[in-house]
N, C-alpha and C positions, 0 to 999 in steps of 0.2 A: 560562503558569501563571507564576507570580512567588516567590520563592525570598525568605524573607527569615527568619533565623536569631533572629531575636525572637520566644520562645513567644508573649506575650501580644499582640504582633501578628500571629504564624498563627490564636490562636484565636478574635482579632476577627475575622478575614478569613473564617473557616469558619464563625464567625455570619452573616455578610453572606449566604457563600454559600449557605446553607439557607435565610435568606431571600428570596433569586434563585430559588430553586430553586421554591418555595412561590408566588410571585407568575408565575413562567414557566406554559406549559403547552406540553404535550407534542400536541394540535390544534390544527392553524393553524387552523383553519376555526373550531374555538370561540371564543368573544369570550372575551376574554383579561381579567380580572377587575383594574385596578387600583385601588392604595392612594393615590391623588392627596394625600392627608397628608402620608405615609411619601416622594413622590416631590417636591414642593413643600419638604419639610425639609431632607432629604437629602444632596443636592447641594449643597454650599459648598465643601470644603476638598480637598486635592489627596491626603490622605489617603483622603477618600471616593471619590475619584474609582481611587487608585490598589484599594481594596475592589472596588470594583463590577467591574473590571478583569478583575481573578481567577474571576468567574463564563466570562467570558466564552471565557476561555481553557481551559475546558472542554472547548471542541468538539473540540478535536484530543484523542480518546479516542480506545482502542483499538477499543472496538468498532463505529465510525464509519471507522477508519485501516485497520486489518489485516483485521477479522472482512469490512464490506462490500464495500473495493475490492481485498481480496486472494481470497478466499474463494468470490467468485463468478463467477474467470477460470480459469484449465486451472493455472497455478503451482503454485496449493497447492488441492490437496482438502481439503474437508471431513471428517473421519472417520465422519461419518453419512452413507451417504445416503441417508435421507429427510429429512435437514433442508433447511428453504427455502434454505438458501446450497447446496449439493449439488444438489438441482432446478434453481435459478439457471443455473448449469452447465453442468449438461447440457439446458437447452431442456424440462424438464420440468414448469416451473412453471405454474400458473394464474392467469388475472387477478384473480381470486378472493384469492388468498392475502395472508393481512395478515401474513404473514412470509414472507421480506424487506420487501419493496412498502409497507404500511402504517406496518411498525416504522420504515425510516429515512426515510421522508417525515418523519415525525411527530417523531423524531428533531431533525433537520435544521429543521425550522422551529421546534421546540424550541429551541434553540442559534440561529438568527437574532432569534426572538424576544427573547432576555437580549439581541444584541448591536444589538438595533435599540432597546430601551429604556433602554442606554448613549446611542446616539446620540442618543436625544431628549431626553435629560435632562444633560449633560455641562456642556454652555454654559454652565448656571447656574452651575457654579461661578468663587465669587470669587477669582479667581488670575489671571496673566497665560495670555493667548488663545493664546499659542507651547506654553505646557506646555500646557493643553485641548486641542489641535490634537495633541497629541504622543498621547495617551491616546485620541482618536477615529482616527486612524489605522490604530493598531495595532488598532483591533476594524474597522475595516470593511476589513483585511488577514482577520482570521479569518471577517467575514462572506462576504467573495469568495470562500474554497476551500470553505464550506457551498455556494454557489450551484455554485461549477464541479462540484461531485460533484452536487446535485440535475440541471445541464442534463446533466451526461456519462450518467447513468444515465436518466434520464425525460424530456430534450428541452426545450420549452416550459413550464416552471412557474410558480407566479403571482410575479412580484416585489413583494415587502414589504420596503418599506425604513424603515417607522416601528411601531410598537403600534397596528394596526387598533383599529376602533371594528367596532358591529353591522354599521355599516352597509356599510362595506366586507370583512367577512368574506368577502362571495360575489360572485368573480369573475371572468371567465375567465384562462387560463391567457395569460403573456406568452410572445411569440416568443424561441427561446433565441440569437439573433443580438441583439435587442435587450436582452438582461440581458447579455450579450457587452460590448454598448457600456457598458453603467452600471457594471460591472469595469472596465476598461479603463479609465474616467474617476477610477475611486474607488482603482482602485492608483495613477494617475498622483498625484492629488493625497494620497494615504497615502506615498508616496517623498516628495514634496518638504515636507513636515513632520515625519520621519521622523531618528532621528541619525544619522551614518555612522557612527557606533566601535560595535564590539563592545558588545554589553551584557553586561557583566559583575558581580560580585559581590552585592548586593544586588539589581542587576534582571536579573542572569543569566533568560534564557528569553523576553524578552520581543522584539518584531522590530524588524527596524532599517530604515532606508532601503535596505540588499538584500535585508532580507525581502519588502520589496513589490513591489522588479523581479524575484525570480527567480518570486516566485507571478505577478507578471504573466506574465512568461514562459510558466512552464506553462497559464495559461488561454487565451494568446492560440494557441501551439500548439497545444492540443487544436481549437480551432476555427479553424484552418488561417490566421489573421492570421499569415503566416508573416515580414512585417518588422518588425512588434511584437515579436516571438518573440525573434526576430537582435539586433536593437536593444537590450532590457532585459537578455538575458540575456549580449551582452556587454559592458554597464557593468559589471555585476557580476562579470564574469572579470576585467577589464582596470583596474578602481578600487577593488572590493571588499573587505574584507581576509580574505576568504575562501579555502582551496585546500582541501590533500588533507593528510588523516591516515591513521593505521594503518584497514586496512579491517577490520580483524578486529576490532579494538578501537573501533570504533565505533559496533558494535551490542552492548557492554557494561557493567555497571557504571561499570571504572576507563578510558571514554571517556566516560562523563557531561558535560557542561562545565561541572558547576559542582564536579565532582571532579578535571577535567583541564582546564584552560583552554587549553591550548595544542591542542586538536580546536577547529580553525579551519573544520572542513567543514562538520558541522549548521548550515545557518542558521537552518531554523526548527526547531523541536524540543517535542516535548510532555513537559515536568517530573513527573518522576512522585517523590514522596519518601517514605522509608521512614517507615511509621507514619501517613502522612498521607492520601497519595493515592497508588494500588500498583496493578499489574495483574498477569495471570496468566496472561503469556505463557510462561515455563516451563512451566507444570502443562499448556497447550496446544501446545507443539514437543514436549518428552520428557518423559514424568515414568514412574517405576517402577510407579502407583498407580491409571493410567489408558487409555481409549483414545486416541490421537494425534488431535489437534484439525486442526492444520496438517501436514499429508501433502506434502511435495516432489511432486511430479510426475515421472514416468519421462519427460515431454518436455523437464523442464528441466536433466536429468541428461544425457540425449542432447544438449542446446543448448551444454555445456560444450566448447569447443576444446580440444585435445590444447599440451603446451607451445612447438611448433614454429609455433603459427599455424594450423594445418591442421585441418577439422574431424573428430571421431572416425568419424562417420556422415555420409553423408548427411543422416539424422532428415528432419524436417518442414519445415526449413528450406528444403531440396530436395526435395521431397517428389516421389518416382517420379523424378528426373534421373538419369539414368545414367554423366552425365558426369564427376562432381565427383571430384574428386583427394583423398582422407583421409588422413590422417597414418599413414606409416610406427610411429609409434611406440605405436599404440593395438592392442589385438587384438582385432579381431572377428571373428568372432562370441565374444562372451564366454562365459569357459566356469565363471568362478567370482566371487562377489559382487564383492572383490577390485580385480576385472579392469575395475572401472566406473571407480575413483579415478584409476588412472597414467598419470603423463603425462600430467594435466589442466592448467588453467587453473589457478593458485593459490589464485582465490578462489572455488572449488568445494569446496574444502576446508576455507574460510574461513566456508561458507555452510551443509555439509551434516556429518554427523556421517559419518566415514570409518573403517574397519577401521583399530585400533591409537589410535582417540581415547578417550581418559578418559570414560567416561558413567553419565549420571547417571542413565536409562534401565531399572536393576532386573539383571531376566535377560533376555538377547538373544536371541536364536534359535539359540544352538550346542547340542552335545549336551548337556552339565552341565546337567543336569534339576533348575528348580526353584535354582539358586545364584545370587547375582545376580553379575554382571557389573562390576567396574569399569575392565574394558576392552572396548571394541565390537569386536565380530567381524563378529556376524550378525543381519540382521532379523529382529523375531519377528512373527508370523502366530498369531494367536489360531487357528486351525482347525489347526495343526498343530503347536501346544503349548496345549494346554490347561488351564486351570487354574495357567500359572503368572505369577506377579507382575512385571510388567514390559510396558516401550514395545508395545503392541501398535497395529502401523499400517496401513496396508494399500496402501500401494505399496511399500513396502521399503523408502525412506529418510527419516532423519530432520534436519529442520532447525538447524543448529549458531545462527544468527542471534535473538538474541534469549533466548537458553536462559542459566539461569544453574545450572552443576550442583550447585550449594551448596544451593539452596532448591526445585528440582525434585522435587513431589510435596506441596506445602506448598501449599493454596488461596491467592491473590491477596496476595500478599505479594513481589511482585518489585517494583523500583523504578528499574528501566532507563529512562532516557527512550527517549521514540522518538521518529523523525526523520520529519518532518513535508516537506522537503525538504533535503536535502543538496545541497553546490558538484558533484558528478560530473553530476546530472542538469542543474544550468545549461548544464555542456560539453554533454553531449546533446541538449539544448534547441535549442543552439546551430548544430553538427553537423548537425541534423537539418533545420533550418529554413532553413540556409543549403542544405543538401542540396534541400529544397522546392523554393527559391528558382530557384540556379542548375541544375538537372538533372546536378549533379554534387561532388566536394567534388577538391579538391588534396590533394598529398600533405601541404603545410603546413596544412591545413586539419585533416589526419588530425591532426600532430603537436603541433597547438593545443588540441584536443577528445583525441580516439580516445587516442590513445596515450600523455596526461600518464597516464590509467584504468590504464593497461596499465605502465607505467613503474613504479609505485609499488606492484606486488604483482611483479615480476619478470618480467613476461607476453613473450613475442616483439611486436612491436610490428604495429598494422594497415598493409602495403604497398598500394599499388594495382596494384608489378608484380607482385605475387605472386598476389595477386585474379584476377589475368589469367589466369594463369599456370595457375593450380591451376580454374580455369571459376567463380569466386565471383561472386556479385553484391554491391555496394558497397552498393546498397538493403539488401542482408538482412542481411548483416553489422553495420551501423549499430544496425538492428532487435536480431539476435543481442546485441548488443556491451549494451545499453540491457536487455537480460531480464537479462544474467547480473549483472549492475554492479549496478544498480536490484528484484533479486530481495528482495519481501517489504517493500518499501519507498511501499506501497501505489497501486501504478500499475499493476499490467500488465492490469487490467479497461479504465481508459480506453486506456490504449496499441492494445490490441489493435482494440479500438471505432473509436478515432482510421484505423489504419491497413487497417478492413476484414475483419479474418481470422478475424471469425468463425468461418463454413463451417472453414477449414482447423482452428482452434485449439480450439472447443468444440462438446463435444455427441459425441466422441469418443470411444473404448475410455476407461476408466482401467487403466492396465496397473501389472506392478509388474514382475521383474527378469525376463528372458527364462527360457522356460523350460529348458533346459539348466542353467540356472545353478541354478536353483532346484532340479531333481533331482540334482546335483553338491553342491550346497553342504545343503542341505536335507532331501535325500531324498525330496519328494514337490514337489507342483503344492499350492499353498494353495487356487486356486481351482479344483478341477478338474472344477465344473461348468459353466464359461464358455470354455473353452479358450486357445486364443493369437490375437492378432492376425496380420496382415500382418507384423510387424516378428519376429514371435518371442516376442515378451512374455506372458506371465499375465495375464488379462482379471479383474477385479476387476468391473468394470460394462460392459456391453455397450451400445455402441452404437447406433444405427439400423441402420445395414449388418450388424450382429453380430447382429441379430434383439430388440435392449435396446432402452431407451428414451429412450434420450441421443442428445440431435441440435439442429441450430440449426437455424432456418427466418429467412433472410435480410428475408423480408417483413415479420415482426415482432420480432425477437430482440436488434438492433441498438439500441432502445428499451425497456426496463422500459416494462409498462402505468400508468396512471395509477390510483393503488390504488382500490379499487373500495370501500372505506367511503368514501372522500372523495368520489368519483362522485355516491353515493347522498346523501351531507349536499350536496352542489352542484352539480347538473347541468352550470354553465358548463363544467365542468374537460374537458371532452370526454372523449376517448381516440387513444391511440398506433396507429398505423398498423399492420391485422395484425391488433390484438386485439377482441375482444369487447366489445361495448358495454351 
């Protein structure tokens, strides 16, 4: 997204956006209509290139970045268990489901079309080649991200790098490895053309060299090309102008780069503008007038370490292990809701609403009936407080990230930027790639990466000797660090798939606070018909083990099915392993 304060220019860009939306197509397999006269006459000036660049950046939309990439995993639970997003996280989806399978396939290829149309035509502009190449490089980074999403979820997909003709529409899928080869080359080229300076002022939001390298590092890591991932990440760390900012502000309006250029943490981000381009994140994280869409999972809550660096409990990270040393700072089993938040990693209260926080959610779960709460005390469950106007969630926890208290309850008026890649991810990419290459990390490696993140929030540093003393596993703790630091950054599904932890993470029962906490603080179990899990937490939706529908089948669920509607149109697409033809 390109910011320009000239309203005339903004209106001009919006007109161009409408034109592009009308010329693109949501269905990749349909023949794309082209207005050849328009394309022949339009691509002349840099102003025209700049205007045409705007729709390409529209690919960074919250529907793809957050809903697709977070709500299909288990850190964020979608508020409606009958939604396609919830079905995916619980293995309840069918290969014929249109949403999300067909929807996100088409969304992605629609955006790819927009990028391809730009790349097919940009070179016609009558300006210097190096200037034209900068624009093309930005678009190639955006397109690379779209293919990263497609290959992560679907595996092999059709590679389309130009506006296709009718004769080209029906083709088999290209292997994932081949596509990644193309992306590595595209991103290498893009990095060589893009400026090294941070893009601020009228260019705020545009991708620079370091954004291309960060994207290369992300995609390489996901596809186990560890040498490339480590090299690209280290160059960003050592030579780029990026660093760490305020963790709490990075997800709020006051941390948007166009508002505060001191934010040098957001490397690639999706720019939202008041009254021009806005999102609905505050309404979907915590609002007083509707159920919560993005519910933090209980497993995320359990993942936060205590301030001394020790686990609060073994949890899923050390499932059924009995030798794990846990923190004396934590009260377990918990007796009251507030216990979950005591003496935990500071990022926990920066990510989630905790008792005592200013509260945008209206009525909460305390005993005062139908009275809005300015301060948060207890979670609200509709089964326990029927008819009350407040933030009704399913897990008992609420996201503070991307929530704007002043506008909660107002539909689609947030203009907080959404982070695509932050500097912390680059640090964690380097740590993981190095670990996978060497089989371990030194203390210097940890200080170079993970401990920079802990230092900035005042968290106890990761220490190899302490990990050994506490019977903690370095690899497990690296994964924990990534989950905590990058929560709500659109990477959780990809991470679980890369680590092959679907059986451990997905398809488990969705739970809330423990039964003891619910009885002590709320006076009742909000889900009395579903019982408790093995940890004593109340169950919202059962897994297959508890007699419910949620499960994860490793023979099929590590990839989504190729959308049924697309296969009907093009039988050459085939189907992914385990799914019905």
